[in-house]
A tleap script that builds the chain and sets N, CA, C and O, in Angstrom:
source leaprc.protein.ff14SB
mol = sequence {
  NPHE THR HIE MET ALA GLN GLU SER PHE PRO
  ARG ILE CYS SER GLY PRO GLU TYR LYS ALA
  MET ASP ILE ASN ALA GLN PHE GLU TRP MET
  LYS ALA ASN GLN ASN ARG ARG LEU VAL LEU
  GLY ARG SER GLY ILE GLU GLY TYR GLY ILE
  PHE ALA LYS GLN PRO ILE PHE LYS GLY GLU
  MET VAL VAL GLU TYR THR GLY GLU ALA ILE
  ARG PRO VAL VAL ALA ASP VAL ARG GLU GLU
  GLN TYR GLU ALA ALA GLY LEU GLY THR TYR
  PHE TRP ARG LEU GLU GLU TYR LEU GLY ALA
  GLY CGLU
}
set mol.1.N position { 43.263 -44.523 -49.073 }
set mol.1.CA position { 44.232 -43.764 -49.130 }
set mol.1.C position { 44.635 -43.862 -50.607 }
set mol.1.O position { 44.817 -44.917 -51.216 }
set mol.2.N position { 44.728 -42.858 -51.005 }
set mol.2.CA position { 45.275 -42.987 -52.159 }
set mol.2.C position { 46.775 -43.783 -52.302 }
set mol.2.O position { 47.084 -44.661 -51.497 }
set mol.3.N position { 47.923 -43.263 -53.731 }
set mol.3.CA position { 48.537 -43.571 -53.628 }
set mol.3.C position { 49.730 -42.478 -53.466 }
set mol.3.O position { 50.938 -42.701 -53.550 }
set mol.4.N position { 49.062 -41.202 -53.206 }
set mol.4.CA position { 50.046 -40.070 -53.149 }
set mol.4.C position { 49.982 -40.021 -51.656 }
set mol.4.O position { 50.960 -39.609 -51.032 }
set mol.5.N position { 48.974 -40.386 -51.083 }
set mol.5.CA position { 48.439 -40.500 -49.661 }
set mol.5.C position { 49.244 -41.018 -48.752 }
set mol.5.O position { 49.672 -40.557 -47.694 }
set mol.6.N position { 49.448 -42.330 -49.447 }
set mol.6.CA position { 51.053 -43.634 -49.065 }
set mol.6.C position { 52.049 -42.674 -49.013 }
set mol.6.O position { 52.811 -42.631 -48.047 }
set mol.7.N position { 52.122 -41.992 -49.829 }
set mol.7.CA position { 53.771 -41.590 -49.742 }
set mol.7.C position { 53.784 -40.476 -48.804 }
set mol.7.O position { 54.747 -40.428 -48.039 }
set mol.8.N position { 52.718 -39.392 -48.704 }
set mol.8.CA position { 52.726 -38.696 -47.817 }
set mol.8.C position { 52.660 -39.143 -46.205 }
set mol.8.O position { 53.276 -38.507 -45.350 }
set mol.9.N position { 51.812 -40.351 -45.881 }
set mol.9.CA position { 51.924 -41.200 -44.636 }
set mol.9.C position { 52.799 -42.367 -44.817 }
set mol.9.O position { 52.391 -43.473 -45.172 }
set mol.10.N position { 53.672 -42.156 -44.632 }
set mol.10.CA position { 54.708 -43.864 -44.836 }
set mol.10.C position { 54.181 -44.504 -43.422 }
set mol.10.O position { 53.827 -43.851 -42.440 }
set mol.11.N position { 54.208 -45.775 -43.530 }
set mol.11.CA position { 53.722 -46.975 -42.665 }
set mol.11.C position { 54.722 -47.080 -41.592 }
set mol.11.O position { 55.837 -47.364 -42.028 }
set mol.12.N position { 54.658 -46.948 -40.436 }
set mol.12.CA position { 55.491 -47.811 -39.277 }
set mol.12.C position { 56.072 -49.214 -39.640 }
set mol.12.O position { 57.249 -49.368 -39.314 }
set mol.13.N position { 55.399 -50.362 -40.314 }
set mol.13.CA position { 55.808 -51.269 -40.541 }
set mol.13.C position { 55.178 -51.557 -41.768 }
set mol.13.O position { 54.130 -50.941 -41.960 }
set mol.14.N position { 55.693 -52.638 -42.988 }
set mol.14.CA position { 55.300 -52.757 -43.931 }
set mol.14.C position { 54.066 -54.202 -43.591 }
set mol.14.O position { 54.017 -55.013 -42.667 }
set mol.15.N position { 53.217 -54.007 -44.795 }
set mol.15.CA position { 52.593 -55.333 -45.096 }
set mol.15.C position { 52.656 -56.767 -44.442 }
set mol.15.O position { 51.996 -57.341 -43.575 }
set mol.16.N position { 53.511 -57.028 -45.069 }
set mol.16.CA position { 54.177 -58.505 -45.073 }
set mol.16.C position { 54.597 -58.518 -43.723 }
set mol.16.O position { 54.184 -59.390 -42.959 }
set mol.17.N position { 55.373 -57.641 -43.361 }
set mol.17.CA position { 55.861 -57.359 -42.161 }
set mol.17.C position { 54.959 -57.913 -40.849 }
set mol.17.O position { 55.055 -58.890 -40.107 }
set mol.18.N position { 54.033 -56.777 -40.954 }
set mol.18.CA position { 52.565 -57.151 -40.151 }
set mol.18.C position { 52.274 -58.029 -40.217 }
set mol.18.O position { 52.191 -58.582 -39.120 }
set mol.19.N position { 51.797 -59.088 -41.704 }
set mol.19.CA position { 50.982 -59.766 -41.660 }
set mol.19.C position { 51.816 -61.200 -40.887 }
set mol.19.O position { 51.206 -62.211 -40.539 }
set mol.20.N position { 53.159 -61.020 -40.747 }
set mol.20.CA position { 53.963 -62.372 -40.909 }
set mol.20.C position { 53.853 -62.379 -38.832 }
set mol.20.O position { 54.258 -63.364 -38.216 }
set mol.21.N position { 53.329 -61.283 -38.175 }
set mol.21.CA position { 53.401 -61.556 -36.873 }
set mol.21.C position { 52.533 -61.990 -36.526 }
set mol.21.O position { 51.475 -61.563 -36.987 }
set mol.22.N position { 52.501 -63.323 -35.295 }
set mol.22.CA position { 51.056 -63.713 -35.076 }
set mol.22.C position { 50.007 -63.106 -34.476 }
set mol.22.O position { 50.114 -61.944 -34.870 }
set mol.23.N position { 48.794 -63.178 -33.570 }
set mol.23.CA position { 48.133 -62.400 -33.295 }
set mol.23.C position { 48.584 -61.842 -32.160 }
set mol.23.O position { 48.320 -60.643 -32.068 }
set mol.24.N position { 49.262 -62.386 -31.138 }
set mol.24.CA position { 49.531 -61.724 -29.579 }
set mol.24.C position { 50.723 -60.552 -30.123 }
set mol.24.O position { 50.891 -59.567 -29.403 }
set mol.25.N position { 51.627 -60.700 -31.546 }
set mol.25.CA position { 52.431 -59.669 -31.509 }
set mol.25.C position { 51.553 -58.584 -32.655 }
set mol.25.O position { 51.966 -57.456 -32.923 }
set mol.26.N position { 50.721 -58.980 -33.040 }
set mol.26.CA position { 50.003 -57.609 -33.782 }
set mol.26.C position { 49.569 -57.115 -32.678 }
set mol.26.O position { 49.831 -55.923 -32.520 }
set mol.27.N position { 48.852 -57.754 -31.661 }
set mol.27.CA position { 48.371 -56.998 -30.418 }
set mol.27.C position { 49.373 -55.834 -29.755 }
set mol.27.O position { 49.284 -54.651 -29.427 }
set mol.28.N position { 50.231 -56.733 -29.758 }
set mol.28.CA position { 51.315 -55.759 -28.579 }
set mol.28.C position { 51.958 -54.901 -29.687 }
set mol.28.O position { 52.708 -54.149 -29.065 }
set mol.29.N position { 52.041 -54.669 -30.758 }
set mol.29.CA position { 52.611 -53.596 -32.084 }
set mol.29.C position { 51.467 -52.658 -32.310 }
set mol.29.O position { 51.637 -51.583 -32.884 }
set mol.30.N position { 50.058 -53.138 -31.769 }
set mol.30.CA position { 49.078 -52.329 -32.173 }
set mol.30.C position { 49.220 -51.031 -30.452 }
set mol.30.O position { 49.049 -49.814 -30.394 }
set mol.31.N position { 49.570 -51.998 -29.393 }
set mol.31.CA position { 49.615 -51.107 -28.223 }
set mol.31.C position { 50.497 -49.995 -28.052 }
set mol.31.O position { 50.266 -48.884 -27.576 }
set mol.32.N position { 51.792 -50.597 -28.631 }
set mol.32.CA position { 52.966 -50.091 -28.624 }
set mol.32.C position { 52.890 -48.586 -29.595 }
set mol.32.O position { 53.452 -47.514 -29.369 }
set mol.33.N position { 52.137 -48.903 -30.535 }
set mol.33.CA position { 52.884 -47.878 -31.781 }
set mol.33.C position { 51.083 -47.083 -31.878 }
set mol.33.O position { 50.790 -46.456 -32.896 }
set mol.34.N position { 50.066 -47.226 -30.741 }
set mol.34.CA position { 48.672 -46.591 -30.917 }
set mol.34.C position { 48.765 -44.905 -31.009 }
set mol.34.O position { 47.947 -44.235 -31.640 }
set mol.35.N position { 49.908 -44.345 -30.267 }
set mol.35.CA position { 49.890 -43.147 -30.207 }
set mol.35.C position { 50.472 -42.390 -31.735 }
set mol.35.O position { 50.170 -41.266 -32.135 }
set mol.36.N position { 51.432 -43.444 -32.444 }
set mol.36.CA position { 52.019 -42.812 -33.457 }
set mol.36.C position { 51.165 -43.113 -34.693 }
set mol.36.O position { 51.536 -42.607 -35.752 }
set mol.37.N position { 49.911 -43.983 -34.683 }
set mol.37.CA position { 49.222 -44.275 -35.769 }
set mol.37.C position { 47.739 -43.468 -35.911 }
set mol.37.O position { 47.057 -43.307 -36.922 }
set mol.38.N position { 47.522 -43.068 -34.673 }
set mol.38.CA position { 45.900 -42.733 -33.998 }
set mol.38.C position { 46.525 -41.164 -33.652 }
set mol.38.O position { 47.634 -40.832 -33.232 }
set mol.39.N position { 45.003 -40.142 -34.111 }
set mol.39.CA position { 45.029 -39.085 -33.460 }
set mol.39.C position { 43.267 -38.661 -32.791 }
set mol.39.O position { 42.371 -39.014 -33.556 }
set mol.40.N position { 42.968 -38.209 -31.939 }
set mol.40.CA position { 41.459 -38.109 -31.547 }
set mol.40.C position { 41.321 -36.827 -31.709 }
set mol.40.O position { 42.013 -36.247 -30.873 }
set mol.41.N position { 40.533 -35.818 -32.657 }
set mol.41.CA position { 40.033 -35.025 -33.129 }
set mol.41.C position { 38.888 -34.992 -32.961 }
set mol.41.O position { 38.208 -35.903 -32.489 }
set mol.42.N position { 38.268 -33.224 -33.572 }
set mol.42.CA position { 37.120 -33.219 -33.847 }
set mol.42.C position { 36.719 -33.824 -34.851 }
set mol.42.O position { 37.476 -34.065 -35.791 }
set mol.43.N position { 35.543 -34.155 -34.833 }
set mol.43.CA position { 34.679 -34.942 -36.111 }
set mol.43.C position { 34.030 -34.116 -36.682 }
set mol.43.O position { 33.271 -33.534 -35.907 }
set mol.44.N position { 33.941 -33.630 -38.166 }
set mol.44.CA position { 33.018 -32.794 -38.930 }
set mol.44.C position { 31.317 -33.320 -38.910 }
set mol.44.O position { 30.420 -32.535 -39.216 }
set mol.45.N position { 30.981 -35.093 -38.409 }
set mol.45.CA position { 30.054 -35.318 -38.086 }
set mol.45.C position { 29.642 -35.188 -36.700 }
set mol.45.O position { 28.522 -34.712 -36.516 }
set mol.46.N position { 30.014 -35.366 -36.159 }
set mol.46.CA position { 29.291 -35.460 -34.649 }
set mol.46.C position { 30.461 -35.724 -33.752 }
set mol.46.O position { 31.145 -36.748 -33.761 }
set mol.47.N position { 30.644 -34.441 -32.800 }
set mol.47.CA position { 31.640 -34.985 -31.537 }
set mol.47.C position { 32.813 -35.428 -31.645 }
set mol.47.O position { 32.824 -35.782 -32.824 }
set mol.48.N position { 33.790 -35.650 -31.242 }
set mol.48.CA position { 35.330 -36.374 -31.569 }
set mol.48.C position { 34.886 -37.548 -32.303 }
set mol.48.O position { 33.809 -38.131 -32.426 }
set mol.49.N position { 36.181 -37.720 -32.796 }
set mol.49.CA position { 36.861 -39.094 -33.031 }
set mol.49.C position { 37.551 -39.431 -33.462 }
set mol.49.O position { 38.107 -38.570 -34.143 }
set mol.50.N position { 38.120 -40.660 -33.539 }
set mol.50.CA position { 39.662 -40.651 -33.722 }
set mol.50.C position { 39.911 -41.259 -35.402 }
set mol.50.O position { 39.113 -42.035 -35.928 }
set mol.51.N position { 41.138 -40.748 -36.079 }
set mol.51.CA position { 41.916 -40.665 -37.186 }
set mol.51.C position { 42.999 -40.977 -37.556 }
set mol.51.O position { 43.950 -40.488 -36.946 }
set mol.52.N position { 43.294 -42.017 -38.827 }
set mol.52.CA position { 44.236 -42.608 -38.773 }
set mol.52.C position { 45.151 -41.537 -39.256 }
set mol.52.O position { 44.754 -40.649 -40.010 }
set mol.53.N position { 46.557 -41.632 -38.761 }
set mol.53.CA position { 47.881 -40.896 -38.795 }
set mol.53.C position { 48.470 -41.258 -40.669 }
set mol.53.O position { 49.156 -40.664 -41.502 }
set mol.54.N position { 47.456 -42.989 -40.575 }
set mol.54.CA position { 48.415 -43.656 -41.530 }
set mol.54.C position { 47.518 -44.672 -42.179 }
set mol.54.O position { 46.427 -44.979 -41.699 }
set mol.55.N position { 48.107 -45.285 -43.500 }
set mol.55.CA position { 46.753 -45.867 -44.071 }
set mol.55.C position { 46.762 -47.397 -43.166 }
set mol.55.O position { 47.891 -47.827 -42.931 }
set mol.56.N position { 45.664 -48.175 -42.687 }
set mol.56.CA position { 45.350 -48.762 -42.278 }
set mol.56.C position { 44.830 -50.482 -42.744 }
set mol.56.O position { 43.697 -50.886 -43.007 }
set mol.57.N position { 46.067 -51.191 -42.718 }
set mol.57.CA position { 45.178 -52.445 -43.573 }
set mol.57.C position { 44.585 -53.078 -43.189 }
set mol.57.O position { 44.404 -53.215 -41.979 }
set mol.58.N position { 43.642 -54.197 -44.744 }
set mol.58.CA position { 42.474 -54.108 -44.218 }
set mol.58.C position { 42.873 -55.839 -43.339 }
set mol.58.O position { 43.424 -56.830 -43.819 }
set mol.59.N position { 42.329 -55.609 -41.953 }
set mol.59.CA position { 42.006 -56.624 -40.819 }
set mol.59.C position { 43.256 -56.448 -39.983 }
set mol.59.O position { 43.801 -57.440 -39.500 }
set mol.60.N position { 43.671 -55.388 -39.817 }
set mol.60.CA position { 44.748 -54.853 -38.966 }
set mol.60.C position { 44.163 -54.432 -37.893 }
set mol.60.O position { 43.230 -53.705 -38.234 }
set mol.61.N position { 44.265 -54.555 -36.321 }
set mol.61.CA position { 43.846 -54.469 -35.267 }
set mol.61.C position { 44.099 -52.750 -35.134 }
set mol.61.O position { 45.140 -52.139 -35.374 }
set mol.62.N position { 43.033 -52.312 -34.758 }
set mol.62.CA position { 43.298 -50.235 -34.651 }
set mol.62.C position { 42.792 -49.875 -33.357 }
set mol.62.O position { 42.792 -48.678 -33.069 }
set mol.63.N position { 42.356 -50.722 -32.522 }
set mol.63.CA position { 42.068 -50.318 -31.329 }
set mol.63.C position { 42.062 -51.709 -30.333 }
set mol.63.O position { 42.338 -52.828 -30.767 }
set mol.64.N position { 41.759 -51.471 -29.158 }
set mol.64.CA position { 41.506 -52.613 -28.054 }
set mol.64.C position { 40.713 -51.887 -27.157 }
set mol.64.O position { 41.039 -51.057 -26.308 }
set mol.65.N position { 38.991 -52.587 -27.666 }
set mol.65.CA position { 37.959 -51.798 -26.497 }
set mol.65.C position { 38.237 -52.442 -25.162 }
set mol.65.O position { 38.625 -53.589 -24.940 }
set mol.66.N position { 37.945 -51.417 -24.277 }
set mol.66.CA position { 38.214 -51.712 -22.740 }
set mol.66.C position { 37.209 -51.420 -21.757 }
set mol.66.O position { 37.176 -51.360 -20.528 }
set mol.67.N position { 36.159 -51.210 -22.982 }
set mol.67.CA position { 34.866 -50.554 -22.246 }
set mol.67.C position { 33.921 -51.715 -21.418 }
set mol.67.O position { 34.490 -52.805 -21.368 }
set mol.68.N position { 32.849 -51.685 -20.892 }
set mol.68.CA position { 31.952 -52.259 -20.371 }
set mol.68.C position { 31.600 -53.330 -21.300 }
set mol.68.O position { 32.105 -53.182 -22.413 }
set mol.69.N position { 30.836 -54.419 -21.141 }
set mol.69.CA position { 30.201 -55.166 -22.202 }
set mol.69.C position { 28.500 -55.173 -21.301 }
set mol.69.O position { 28.193 -55.632 -20.201 }
set mol.70.N position { 27.842 -54.595 -22.144 }
set mol.70.CA position { 26.468 -54.947 -21.540 }
set mol.70.C position { 25.369 -55.300 -22.533 }
set mol.70.O position { 25.428 -55.195 -23.758 }
set mol.71.N position { 24.652 -55.610 -22.006 }
set mol.71.CA position { 23.154 -56.363 -22.824 }
set mol.71.C position { 22.908 -55.415 -23.889 }
set mol.71.O position { 23.752 -54.523 -23.972 }
set mol.72.N position { 21.986 -55.388 -24.701 }
set mol.72.CA position { 21.291 -54.350 -26.158 }
set mol.72.C position { 20.264 -53.723 -25.205 }
set mol.72.O position { 20.038 -52.532 -25.415 }
set mol.73.N position { 19.601 -54.305 -24.198 }
set mol.73.CA position { 18.102 -53.897 -23.440 }
set mol.73.C position { 19.142 -52.387 -22.396 }
set mol.73.O position { 18.598 -51.341 -22.042 }
set mol.74.N position { 20.108 -52.611 -22.223 }
set mol.74.CA position { 20.724 -52.114 -21.179 }
set mol.74.C position { 21.339 -50.653 -21.671 }
set mol.74.O position { 21.294 -49.629 -20.989 }
set mol.75.N position { 22.063 -50.796 -23.312 }
set mol.75.CA position { 22.324 -50.401 -23.872 }
set mol.75.C position { 21.248 -49.065 -24.397 }
set mol.75.O position { 21.445 -47.870 -24.616 }
set mol.76.N position { 20.207 -49.838 -24.453 }
set mol.76.CA position { 19.180 -48.914 -24.851 }
set mol.76.C position { 18.506 -48.004 -24.056 }
set mol.76.O position { 18.073 -46.934 -24.485 }
set mol.77.N position { 18.391 -48.426 -22.794 }
set mol.77.CA position { 17.973 -47.479 -21.267 }
set mol.77.C position { 19.168 -46.524 -21.683 }
set mol.77.O position { 18.835 -45.586 -22.407 }
set mol.78.N position { 20.377 -46.605 -21.372 }
set mol.78.CA position { 21.781 -45.642 -21.764 }
set mol.78.C position { 21.312 -44.786 -22.443 }
set mol.78.O position { 20.904 -43.692 -22.055 }
set mol.79.N position { 21.329 -45.345 -23.896 }
set mol.79.CA position { 21.443 -44.190 -24.633 }
set mol.79.C position { 20.475 -43.204 -24.620 }
set mol.79.O position { 20.750 -42.098 -25.083 }
set mol.80.N position { 19.032 -43.512 -24.011 }
set mol.80.CA position { 17.763 -42.393 -23.680 }
set mol.80.C position { 18.325 -41.859 -23.074 }
set mol.80.O position { 18.712 -40.760 -23.470 }
set mol.81.N position { 18.777 -42.440 -21.465 }
set mol.81.CA position { 19.541 -41.515 -20.991 }
set mol.81.C position { 20.479 -40.241 -20.901 }
set mol.81.O position { 20.238 -39.270 -20.183 }
set mol.82.N position { 21.713 -40.395 -21.825 }
set mol.82.CA position { 22.923 -39.523 -22.617 }
set mol.82.C position { 22.179 -38.834 -23.286 }
set mol.82.O position { 22.401 -37.629 -23.164 }
set mol.83.N position { 21.310 -39.126 -24.006 }
set mol.83.CA position { 20.884 -38.153 -24.990 }
set mol.83.C position { 20.136 -37.414 -24.250 }
set mol.83.O position { 20.515 -36.261 -24.041 }
set mol.84.N position { 18.705 -37.952 -23.582 }
set mol.84.CA position { 18.245 -36.864 -22.715 }
set mol.84.C position { 19.097 -35.868 -22.016 }
set mol.84.O position { 18.514 -34.817 -21.750 }
set mol.85.N position { 20.315 -35.952 -21.665 }
set mol.85.CA position { 21.676 -35.209 -20.561 }
set mol.85.C position { 22.086 -34.769 -21.857 }
set mol.85.O position { 23.048 -34.026 -21.666 }
set mol.86.N position { 21.864 -34.846 -22.973 }
set mol.86.CA position { 22.978 -33.788 -24.169 }
set mol.86.C position { 23.983 -34.371 -24.400 }
set mol.86.O position { 24.738 -33.811 -25.195 }
set mol.87.N position { 24.519 -36.010 -23.697 }
set mol.87.CA position { 25.929 -36.850 -23.799 }
set mol.87.C position { 25.929 -37.207 -25.105 }
set mol.87.O position { 24.876 -36.999 -25.707 }
set mol.88.N position { 26.813 -37.682 -25.692 }
set mol.88.CA position { 27.010 -38.395 -27.235 }
set mol.88.C position { 27.042 -39.772 -26.274 }
set mol.88.O position { 27.320 -39.981 -25.093 }
set mol.89.N position { 26.455 -40.887 -27.804 }
set mol.89.CA position { 27.009 -42.056 -27.027 }
set mol.89.C position { 27.607 -43.348 -28.113 }
set mol.89.O position { 27.368 -43.463 -29.315 }
set mol.90.N position { 28.168 -43.942 -27.529 }
set mol.90.CA position { 29.296 -44.852 -28.750 }
set mol.90.C position { 28.809 -46.022 -28.385 }
set mol.90.O position { 29.512 -46.795 -27.734 }
set mol.91.N position { 27.161 -46.429 -28.849 }
set mol.91.CA position { 27.391 -48.190 -28.176 }
set mol.91.C position { 27.463 -49.164 -29.927 }
set mol.91.O position { 27.510 -48.793 -31.099 }
set mol.92.N position { 27.454 -49.662 -29.670 }
set mol.92.CA position { 27.596 -50.504 -31.304 }
set mol.92.C position { 27.564 -52.236 -30.872 }
set mol.92.O position { 28.190 -52.755 -29.947 }
set mol.93.N position { 26.567 -52.968 -31.919 }
set mol.93.CA position { 26.494 -53.891 -31.484 }
set mol.93.C position { 27.657 -55.023 -31.795 }
set mol.93.O position { 27.805 -54.964 -33.016 }
set mol.94.N position { 28.499 -55.965 -31.297 }
set mol.94.CA position { 29.445 -56.831 -31.611 }
set mol.94.C position { 29.084 -57.661 -32.217 }
set mol.94.O position { 29.869 -57.890 -33.137 }
set mol.95.N position { 27.867 -58.586 -32.199 }
set mol.95.CA position { 27.555 -59.400 -33.396 }
set mol.95.C position { 27.823 -58.996 -34.856 }
set mol.95.O position { 28.179 -59.689 -35.809 }
set mol.96.N position { 27.564 -57.724 -34.770 }
set mol.96.CA position { 27.529 -56.678 -36.524 }
set mol.96.C position { 28.579 -57.079 -37.368 }
set mol.96.O position { 28.614 -57.390 -38.559 }
set mol.97.N position { 29.830 -56.963 -36.060 }
set mol.97.CA position { 31.025 -57.212 -36.574 }
set mol.97.C position { 31.426 -58.488 -36.674 }
set mol.97.O position { 32.032 -58.725 -37.719 }
set mol.98.N position { 31.268 -59.531 -35.820 }
set mol.98.CA position { 31.599 -60.717 -35.483 }
set mol.98.C position { 31.097 -61.836 -36.378 }
set mol.98.O position { 31.700 -62.731 -36.972 }
set mol.99.N position { 29.687 -61.486 -36.287 }
set mol.99.CA position { 29.216 -62.339 -36.805 }
set mol.99.C position { 27.901 -62.914 -35.933 }
set mol.99.O position { 27.797 -62.593 -34.749 }
set mol.100.N position { 27.159 -63.555 -36.406 }
set mol.100.CA position { 26.137 -64.939 -35.207 }
set mol.100.C position { 27.290 -65.603 -34.399 }
set mol.100.O position { 28.379 -65.389 -34.932 }
set mol.101.N position { 27.344 -66.179 -33.522 }
set mol.101.CA position { 27.858 -67.557 -32.862 }
set mol.101.C position { 29.186 -67.784 -32.755 }
set mol.101.O position { 29.678 -68.780 -32.225 }
set mol.102.N position { 30.178 -66.285 -33.573 }
set mol.102.CA position { 31.251 -66.030 -33.736 }
set mol.102.C position { 32.000 -65.947 -32.228 }
set mol.102.O position { 33.199 -65.678 -32.148 }
savepdb mol mol.pdb
quit
């Protein structure tokens, strides 16, 4: 966000307030404020997407993943099946975000 955008979309809490919370408080804050922070809408790229209603701090929790955890080979098979049926797919590898062994 630019400085002007930050003025147009005020934060629910400040950076120092968020950083002062422990991980459990950040998680609870994320869940309690999710509808005030995010909106589901049509994506200009493909299908639907989640869009921020306000700036997001580096390292801030955005969403809780509650889906099924599956092996890469299962994800590959499902992706082919979903694409053949004309359905969108939302698969990603956690190790790309967490790093190997974390």
